[in-house]
N, C-alpha and C positions, 0 to 999 in steps of 0.2 A: 504493500500500500504506500509506504513512504517513497519507494522507488518511482511509483507512478505519479505521485504528487509533485516530485521535484521536476522542474523544467530543465531537462537535459536534452541537448541536441540529439536528433535521431541517430546520426552517425556515431556519436559517442556512445549511445546506448548499444548500438550494434557492435562496436568494438568490445565493449564490456561483455556483451552476450557471448561473443566468440571466445574471449579469454576464459570465461567461466566454463564454457562448453569444452574447451581443450583441457582445462583443469579436471573436469569431470572424468574424461577418458584417461587422464593420467592417474587419477585415483583408482579407477577400475583396473588399469594396467598393474598398479602396485598390489592391489588386493588379489588379483588373479595369479600373479607371479611372486607372491610374498615368500614362497618356499625357496626361491632362487636367491633371495637376499640373505646374506650371512647374518647370523645373530650379532647384534651390536652395531649393525650397519644401517638400521632403519632410520635413525636420526639423520644420517648423511643422505639417505634416499629422499628425505623430506626437502633437502636443498634443491632437488630437481625442479621444484616449482619456481625457485628463484633463478636458477641458471637457465631454465627453459623459457623464461618470460620473454626475452628478446625475440626468439624464434616464433613464439606464440603471437607476439605483436606483429612481427613481419608477415606471418600467415594471415592474421586478421586484416591487415592493411590490404593484402591482395584480395581477400574475400569481399571487401566493401567497395572495390573499384566500380563495379556495375551499379550497386545501390547509390553511390555518389553521383554517377552520371544521370541516373533516373531521378534522383532527388533534385539535381540542378535543373533538369527539364521541368519537373513538377513545380518549381518555383515560378516559372514563367508561363507554363501551359498546364494548369491543374486539370487532369482528367482521370477518370476511374481506370482507364486502360493502363496508364503508367503505374498506378498503384497496384493493379493486378499483376503486371509484369514483374514488378519488384517483389511482390509476395511470392509469386511462382518461382522466381530465381532463388530467393532465400530459403524457401521450403525445400527446393530441389537440392540446394547446397547442403542443407542440414542432413538430408537423407544420404547424400554422397559421403559426407564427413563421417556420419554414423557408421556406414557400411565399411569404409576404409579403416576406420579406427578399430572396429570390432574384429575385422579380418586381420588387422595388424597384430592384435593381441594373440589371436590364434596362431598366426604365422610365427611369432616370436617364441611361442611355446613349443612349436615343432622344430624350428630351424635355428633359433637363437639369433635371429636378425630381424630388423625392421622390414616392413613391407615396402618393396621397391618395385620399379617397373618390370624388371626381369623376373622377380618372384611371382608377380601377378600374371605375367605372360606365361610363365611355366605352369601356373595353376589352371590356365584356360584350356589346357589339353585334357580331354575327358579321362584318360587313363590316370593322369597325375591327380586330377581332382578326386577321382575315386579313391586313390591311395591316401589323399590328404583328409577327405571327409567321407564319412559314411552317410547314408540317407538320413539317419536320425540326427547326426551331428549337423548336417546341413540345415535341417528343419529347425533345430535349436538355434543355430547361428542366425537364420533369417528371423526367428522370433525375437531374439535379443536385439538385432538391428532395428526391427520394427518398433520395439518398446522404446529404445533410446531416440529414434527418429521422432516418434510420437511425443515424447517428453520435450525434445528440442523445439518442435513446431508449436506445441502448446505454450511453452515459455516465451517463444518469440512473439506469438500473436497476442499474448497477454501483456507483456512488458515493453516490447519494442514498438512504441507508439509514435505518433506525431510525424510520420513520414510526409504526409500531405499538407502539413501546416505551413503556409507560406510566411516568409519573413517580410513584414510590411516595410521596414526601413530599407530603402534601396541601397544606401551606402553600406550598411551592415551585410546585406545580401551579397553585394559585389565583393566586399572584403573576404567573406567566407568562401566564395567561389575561387578566390585567389589563394587564400591561406590554407584551406583544407588539403588541396593536392600537394602542397609543399610539406605539410605535416605528415601526410600519408607516405610520401616518398622517403622522408627521414625514418618513419616507422618501418617501412619496407626494408630499408638498408640496415636497420638495427642501430641507427645513430648517425653521428656526423663524421665518423672515422673514414679514412681514405678508401678502404675496401668494404664491400657489402658483407653482411653477416653470413655465415654458413654453419653447417652442423658442428664443426670443430669448436665453435664458440660456446656450445652447450656442454662440452666435455669438461668435467671437473673432478671426476672420481677415478680411483684405481680399479673400482668394481665396474665392469663394462655395462652391466644392466642399469646402473644408475645413470650413465651417460645416455643409454638408449631411452630411458624414461624421460630424461630432460629434453631429448630431441623431439620436436613436434613431428609426429608421424605424417601429417598431411604435407608439411613443408618438405620433408624428406622424400616422400613419394613423388611430388611434383618436380623436385630437383632431379631425381633419377630419370624421370620422363624427359626433362629438358636435356640432360646429359646424353641420353640415348639418341635424341633427335640431332644434337650437335655432332655426335659421332657418325651418324648416318650421312649427314650433310658433308662432313669432312671426307668420309670414304667415297662419297659420290664425286667429290671434286678431284680426289686422287685417282679414281678409277671411273672415268666418264663412260667407258664402254659397258661397265657393269650396271651403272645407273640407267643407261639407255640401251637395252639389249637389242632393240630393233635396228639400231644403226650399224 
């Protein structure tokens, strides 16, 4: 109730939502894999929330790019269509994040690694999926994903309000349209340092699972997809005949 009464900008609410949602899956990861954490190391595991914050913020800034564009459009052309597109985008993203996060927890339990592009691609083969998941396990996995996606969508629709509220003061509106992208870029880069943030910035422990817990699994997955695409483009440039077999 207090959260709803406080006049907080829509995009700030959305950032807070994603940070809390990432924290929720980090807690779930710790609970599910608590037996892998050595006795006496749990307090150090708790530091993963601190060391993982910058990657969480970077991921959240990526997640709100489309909502920011739609919010900017809504400030000048308020229509229900824009509101529905924004709602559909965020609900779809919540479902996707829930699915990747739950699968990540399962993958880590089987292979001791975070879910990346190659691991997901490997799982898409029917034979490997059968080895990885039984029918019962798959049904349970889908059920858990559905539960967390439902929780996320309910919390979003209840608390992330005021998307369509226009800012009447034109000067403030223009200032926000200029300032918000700059703040988002800084958040995406993880600060003002010369090099953008990466997964090594979340490594703080001699216990590898703590570093894995601190690493935002969505950021890691997207990063591996990006690296795979870069490798393909590089190989295509080095071997043009392979990239264009018809020539």
